N, CA, C and O atoms as a MOPAC input file, in Angstrom:
PM7 MOZYME 1SCF
protein

 N      6.92300 1    -5.70100 1   -20.06200 1
 C      6.79600 1    -4.40000 1   -20.67000 1
 C      5.32500 1    -4.06400 1   -20.90600 1
 O      4.90400 1    -2.92800 1   -20.68300 1
 N      4.54900 1    -5.03700 1   -21.35300 1
 C      3.12600 1    -4.80100 1   -21.59200 1
 C      2.42800 1    -4.43000 1   -20.29000 1
 O      1.65000 1    -3.47700 1   -20.23700 1
 N      2.71400 1    -5.19200 1   -19.24900 1
 C      2.05500 1    -4.93100 1   -17.96200 1
 C      2.37500 1    -3.53300 1   -17.45300 1
 O      1.49200 1    -2.85900 1   -16.92200 1
 N      3.61300 1    -3.08200 1   -17.60300 1
 C      3.95100 1    -1.74300 1   -17.12400 1
 C      3.14100 1    -0.67800 1   -17.86000 1
 O      2.75700 1     0.32500 1   -17.25800 1
 N      2.87900 1    -0.87700 1   -19.13800 1
 C      2.04500 1     0.06200 1   -19.88400 1
 C      0.60500 1     0.02300 1   -19.38500 1
 O     -0.04400 1     1.06300 1   -19.27300 1
 N      0.11200 1    -1.15600 1   -19.09000 1
 C     -1.25000 1    -1.27200 1   -18.56800 1
 C     -1.36300 1    -0.63100 1   -17.19200 1
 O     -2.34500 1     0.05100 1   -16.90100 1
 N     -0.36800 1    -0.84700 1   -16.35300 1
 C     -0.40100 1    -0.28300 1   -15.01100 1
 C     -0.24900 1     1.22200 1   -15.03500 1
 O     -0.75400 1     1.89900 1   -14.13900 1
 N      0.42800 1     1.76600 1   -16.02600 1
 C      0.61700 1     3.20400 1   -16.12200 1
 C     -0.72100 1     3.91100 1   -16.29400 1
 O     -0.93700 1     4.98000 1   -15.72400 1
 N     -1.60000 1     3.33100 1   -17.06100 1
 C     -2.92000 1     3.92200 1   -17.30200 1
 C     -3.91900 1     3.38700 1   -16.28000 1
 O     -4.94600 1     2.82200 1   -16.65600 1
 N     -3.63200 1     3.55800 1   -15.01500 1
 C     -4.37000 1     2.91800 1   -13.94100 1
 C     -5.82700 1     3.32000 1   -13.82100 1
 O     -6.66500 1     2.44100 1   -13.61900 1
 N     -6.17000 1     4.54400 1   -13.93000 1
 C     -7.51400 1     4.97100 1   -13.56100 1
 C     -8.60800 1     4.26600 1   -14.33700 1
 O     -9.40300 1     3.53200 1   -13.74900 1
 N     -8.66700 1     4.47000 1   -15.63100 1
 C     -9.73600 1     3.87200 1   -16.41800 1
 C     -9.36800 1     2.48500 1   -16.89000 1
 O    -10.18900 1     1.57100 1   -16.82600 1
 N     -8.16900 1     2.31600 1   -17.35400 1
 C     -7.76200 1     1.04800 1   -17.94800 1
 C     -7.52600 1    -0.03300 1   -16.90800 1
 O     -7.96600 1    -1.16900 1   -17.08500 1
 N     -6.84400 1     0.30200 1   -15.83700 1
 C     -6.45100 1    -0.72000 1   -14.88500 1
 C     -7.60600 1    -1.20300 1   -14.02000 1
 O     -7.61000 1    -2.35700 1   -13.59300 1
 N     -8.58200 1    -0.35000 1   -13.75400 1
 C     -9.71300 1    -0.73900 1   -12.90600 1
 C    -11.04700 1    -0.48000 1   -13.60200 1
 O    -11.86800 1     0.29000 1   -13.10300 1
 N    -11.26300 1    -1.11100 1   -14.73700 1
 C    -12.55000 1    -0.89900 1   -15.41400 1
 C    -13.67400 1    -1.53600 1   -14.61100 1
 O    -13.46300 1    -2.52000 1   -13.90200 1
 N    -14.85600 1    -0.97200 1   -14.72600 1
 C    -15.97100 1    -1.51500 1   -13.96200 1
 C    -16.90400 1    -2.35600 1   -14.81000 1
 O    -17.70200 1    -3.11800 1   -14.26300 1
 N    -16.83400 1    -2.24700 1   -16.10000 1
 C    -17.65500 1    -3.06100 1   -16.99200 1
 C    -16.95900 1    -4.37300 1   -17.30600 1
 O    -15.74400 1    -4.42200 1   -17.49500 1
 N    -17.75700 1    -5.43800 1   -17.35700 1
 C    -17.19700 1    -6.76400 1   -17.64100 1
 C    -16.51500 1    -6.79400 1   -19.00600 1
 O    -15.46400 1    -7.41700 1   -19.15800 1
 N    -17.09300 1    -6.13700 1   -19.98400 1
 C    -16.51900 1    -6.11800 1   -21.33900 1
 C    -15.14200 1    -5.46500 1   -21.34000 1
 O    -14.22300 1    -5.94600 1   -22.00400 1
 N    -15.00000 1    -4.36900 1   -20.59800 1
 C    -13.70700 1    -3.68900 1   -20.53200 1
 C    -12.67000 1    -4.53700 1   -19.79500 1
 O    -11.49700 1    -4.55700 1   -20.16900 1
 N    -13.10500 1    -5.23200 1   -18.75500 1
 C    -12.20000 1    -6.12100 1   -18.02200 1
 C    -11.67700 1    -7.21300 1   -18.95400 1
 O    -10.48900 1    -7.53600 1   -18.93600 1
 N    -12.56700 1    -7.77800 1   -19.76400 1
 C    -12.16400 1    -8.81500 1   -20.71700 1
 C    -11.17400 1    -8.27800 1   -21.74200 1
 O    -10.21400 1    -8.96100 1   -22.09700 1
 N    -11.40200 1    -7.05900 1   -22.21600 1
 C    -10.50200 1    -6.46400 1   -23.20600 1
 C     -9.09800 1    -6.27100 1   -22.63700 1
 O     -8.10900 1    -6.52500 1   -23.32600 1
 N     -9.00700 1    -5.82900 1   -21.40400 1
 C     -7.69200 1    -5.64600 1   -20.77700 1
 C     -7.00800 1    -6.99800 1   -20.58400 1
 O     -5.80600 1    -7.12900 1   -20.81600 1
 N     -7.76600 1    -7.99100 1   -20.16500 1
 C     -7.20400 1    -9.32900 1   -19.95700 1
 C     -6.70800 1    -9.92900 1   -21.28300 1
 O     -5.73100 1   -10.67800 1   -21.29700 1
 N     -7.37500 1    -9.60200 1   -22.38400 1
 C     -6.95700 1   -10.10200 1   -23.70000 1
 C     -5.54200 1    -9.65200 1   -24.05000 1
 O     -4.79600 1   -10.37900 1   -24.70500 1
 N     -5.18100 1    -8.45500 1   -23.61000 1
 C     -3.83200 1    -7.94300 1   -23.89000 1
 C     -2.79600 1    -8.85800 1   -23.23500 1
 O     -1.79900 1    -9.21900 1   -23.86000 1
 N     -3.03300 1    -9.23000 1   -21.97700 1
 C     -2.08500 1   -10.11500 1   -21.29700 1
 C     -2.10200 1   -11.50400 1   -21.92700 1
 O     -1.05800 1   -12.14800 1   -22.02700 1
 N     -3.26700 1   -11.96800 1   -22.34900 1
 C     -3.35000 1   -13.28600 1   -23.00100 1
 C     -2.49000 1   -13.30800 1   -24.25900 1
 O     -1.73100 1   -14.25000 1   -24.48500 1
 N     -2.61300 1   -12.26200 1   -25.07700 1
 C     -1.81200 1   -12.19600 1   -26.30400 1
 C     -0.33100 1   -12.07600 1   -25.98800 1
 O      0.50000 1   -12.69500 1   -26.65300 1
 N      0.00100 1   -11.28900 1   -24.98500 1
 C      1.41400 1   -11.09400 1   -24.63200 1
 C      2.05100 1   -12.39400 1   -24.15700 1
 O      3.21100 1   -12.65700 1   -24.47300 1
 N      1.31800 1   -13.21400 1   -23.40500 1
 C      1.90800 1   -14.46500 1   -22.93100 1
 C      2.05300 1   -15.48600 1   -24.05100 1
 O      2.86200 1   -16.40800 1   -23.94500 1
 N      1.28000 1   -15.33300 1   -25.12300 1
 C      1.43000 1   -16.23200 1   -26.26300 1
 C      2.70400 1   -15.95100 1   -27.05600 1
 O      3.18200 1   -16.81400 1   -27.79200 1
 N      3.23900 1   -14.77600 1   -26.91200 1
 C      4.44900 1   -14.38700 1   -27.63100 1
 C      5.67100 1   -15.12000 1   -27.07400 1
 O      6.63100 1   -15.36700 1   -27.80400 1
 N      5.63900 1   -15.46500 1   -25.79800 1
 C      6.78400 1   -16.10600 1   -25.14800 1
 C      7.07100 1   -17.46900 1   -25.76700 1
 O      6.16300 1   -18.25700 1   -26.02700 1
 N      8.33000 1   -17.72000 1   -25.99100 1
 C      8.77600 1   -18.95200 1   -26.64400 1
 C      8.33300 1   -20.19800 1   -25.87700 1
 O      8.56600 1   -20.31300 1   -24.67400 1
 N      7.69900 1   -21.11700 1   -26.58000 1
 C      7.31800 1   -22.39500 1   -26.01700 1
 C      6.03600 1   -22.40200 1   -25.20000 1
 O      5.67000 1   -23.44200 1   -24.65300 1
 N      5.34700 1   -21.27800 1   -25.10000 1
 C      4.14900 1   -21.22000 1   -24.28000 1
 C      2.86200 1   -21.10600 1   -25.09400 1
 O      1.77000 1   -21.22300 1   -24.53600 1
 N      2.97000 1   -20.88700 1   -26.36200 1
 C      1.79500 1   -20.62900 1   -27.19800 1
 C      0.75400 1   -21.74700 1   -27.13400 1
 O     -0.44600 1   -21.47100 1   -27.14400 1
 N      1.18800 1   -22.97800 1   -27.06900 1
 C      0.26000 1   -24.11300 1   -27.10100 1
 C     -0.42000 1   -24.35000 1   -25.75200 1
 O     -1.40700 1   -25.08400 1   -25.69000 1
 N      0.07900 1   -23.75300 1   -24.68100 1
 C     -0.50500 1   -23.94400 1   -23.35700 1
 C     -1.75900 1   -23.09300 1   -23.18000 1
 O     -1.94900 1   -22.10100 1   -23.88400 1
 N     -2.61100 1   -23.48700 1   -22.23800 1
 C     -3.78700 1   -22.67700 1   -21.92200 1
 C     -3.32100 1   -21.39700 1   -21.22000 1
 O     -2.18800 1   -21.31200 1   -20.74600 1
 N     -4.19300 1   -20.43000 1   -21.16400 1
 C     -3.85000 1   -19.14600 1   -20.54800 1
 C     -3.44800 1   -19.33000 1   -19.08000 1
 O     -2.45500 1   -18.75300 1   -18.63700 1
 N     -4.19300 1   -20.11100 1   -18.33900 1
 C     -3.86200 1   -20.31100 1   -16.92300 1
 C     -2.51700 1   -21.01800 1   -16.75300 1
 O     -1.76300 1   -20.70800 1   -15.83100 1
 N     -2.22300 1   -21.95400 1   -17.62700 1
 C     -0.92000 1   -22.63900 1   -17.55300 1
 C      0.22200 1   -21.70200 1   -17.93600 1
 O      1.29700 1   -21.75200 1   -17.33900 1
 N     -0.01200 1   -20.84300 1   -18.93800 1
 C      1.01200 1   -19.85400 1   -19.30900 1
 C      1.30100 1   -18.93100 1   -18.13200 1
 O      2.46000 1   -18.62600 1   -17.84700 1
 N      0.24400 1   -18.48500 1   -17.44400 1
 C      0.43900 1   -17.60300 1   -16.29100 1
 C      1.21800 1   -18.30300 1   -15.18600 1
 O      2.10800 1   -17.70500 1   -14.58100 1
 N      0.89600 1   -19.54900 1   -14.92100 1
 C      1.62600 1   -20.29700 1   -13.88800 1
 C      3.08100 1   -20.47100 1   -14.26900 1
 O      3.96800 1   -20.36400 1   -13.42200 1
 N      3.32900 1   -20.73900 1   -15.54900 1
 C      4.69400 1   -20.96500 1   -16.03500 1
 C      5.56900 1   -19.72600 1   -15.84700 1
 O      6.73900 1   -19.83600 1   -15.48100 1
 N      4.99700 1   -18.55100 1   -16.09900 1
 C      5.76100 1   -17.30300 1   -15.96200 1
 C      5.52200 1   -16.62700 1   -14.61000 1
 O      6.01000 1   -15.52400 1   -14.36300 1
 N      4.76900 1   -17.29900 1   -13.74500 1
 C      4.49800 1   -16.84000 1   -12.37400 1
 C      3.82900 1   -15.47000 1   -12.34000 1
 O      4.27800 1   -14.56200 1   -11.64000 1
 N      2.75500 1   -15.33500 1   -13.10200 1
 C      1.95800 1   -14.11100 1   -13.11900 1
 C      0.52400 1   -14.42600 1   -12.71100 1
 O     -0.01700 1   -15.45500 1   -13.11400 1
 N     -0.09800 1   -13.56100 1   -11.92200 1
 C     -1.52800 1   -13.73200 1   -11.64300 1
 C     -2.34700 1   -13.09900 1   -12.76700 1
 O     -1.81700 1   -12.33400 1   -13.57300 1
 N     -3.63300 1   -13.41700 1   -12.81600 1
 C     -4.49800 1   -12.75100 1   -13.79300 1
 C     -4.60700 1   -11.27900 1   -13.41800 1
 O     -4.38400 1   -10.91000 1   -12.26500 1
 N     -4.94000 1   -10.46500 1   -14.36400 1
 C     -5.10300 1    -9.04000 1   -14.08700 1
 C     -6.29100 1    -8.80200 1   -13.16400 1
 O     -6.26600 1    -7.88300 1   -12.34600 1
 N     -7.32700 1    -9.62100 1   -13.28900 1
 C     -8.48900 1    -9.50500 1   -12.40600 1
 C     -8.05400 1    -9.73500 1   -10.95800 1
 O     -8.44700 1    -8.98800 1   -10.06200 1
 N     -7.25100 1   -10.76100 1   -10.73500 1
 C     -6.75600 1   -11.05600 1    -9.39000 1
 C     -5.87900 1    -9.91300 1    -8.87200 1
 O     -5.99900 1    -9.51300 1    -7.71500 1
 N     -5.01900 1    -9.40200 1    -9.71000 1
 C     -4.13400 1    -8.30200 1    -9.28100 1
 C     -4.92100 1    -7.07300 1    -8.89000 1
 O     -4.59000 1    -6.40400 1    -7.91100 1
 N     -5.96800 1    -6.76700 1    -9.65300 1
 C     -6.79400 1    -5.61300 1    -9.29000 1
 C     -7.49000 1    -5.84500 1    -7.95700 1
 O     -7.54700 1    -4.94100 1    -7.12300 1
 N     -8.02300 1    -7.05000 1    -7.74800 1
 C     -8.70000 1    -7.35400 1    -6.49100 1
 C     -7.72700 1    -7.29400 1    -5.32000 1
 O     -8.05200 1    -6.76000 1    -4.25900 1
 N     -6.56100 1    -7.83300 1    -5.51400 1
 C     -5.54100 1    -7.82200 1    -4.46100 1
 C     -5.07800 1    -6.39900 1    -4.16000 1
 O     -4.84000 1    -6.05100 1    -3.00400 1
 N     -4.95400 1    -5.58700 1    -5.19100 1
 C     -4.50600 1    -4.21300 1    -5.01200 1
 C     -5.53800 1    -3.30500 1    -4.40200 1
 O     -5.19700 1    -2.29000 1    -3.79500 1
 N     -6.80700 1    -3.66000 1    -4.55700 1
 C     -7.88100 1    -2.83400 1    -4.01800 1
 C     -8.12100 1    -3.06700 1    -2.54600 1
 O     -8.80100 1    -2.26800 1    -1.90100 1
 N     -7.57600 1    -4.14900 1    -1.99100 1
 C     -7.81200 1    -4.46700 1    -0.57300 1
 C     -7.07400 1    -3.54500 1     0.34500 1
 O     -7.16900 1    -3.68200 1     1.56500 1

């Protein structure tokens, strides 16, 4: 649900050009994956692997190709 909201605001939010803005968007996904039961203690990369999600940075790069 969080990702769909982020993807909806594609122009400025989904493809920010400043590093600080990219980090802020990624923080939303980091917090959202911590909400999932049993994943809070894992690192962010392990949480993403567990739920089979790529980082938002990777998704933007893949989508821009």
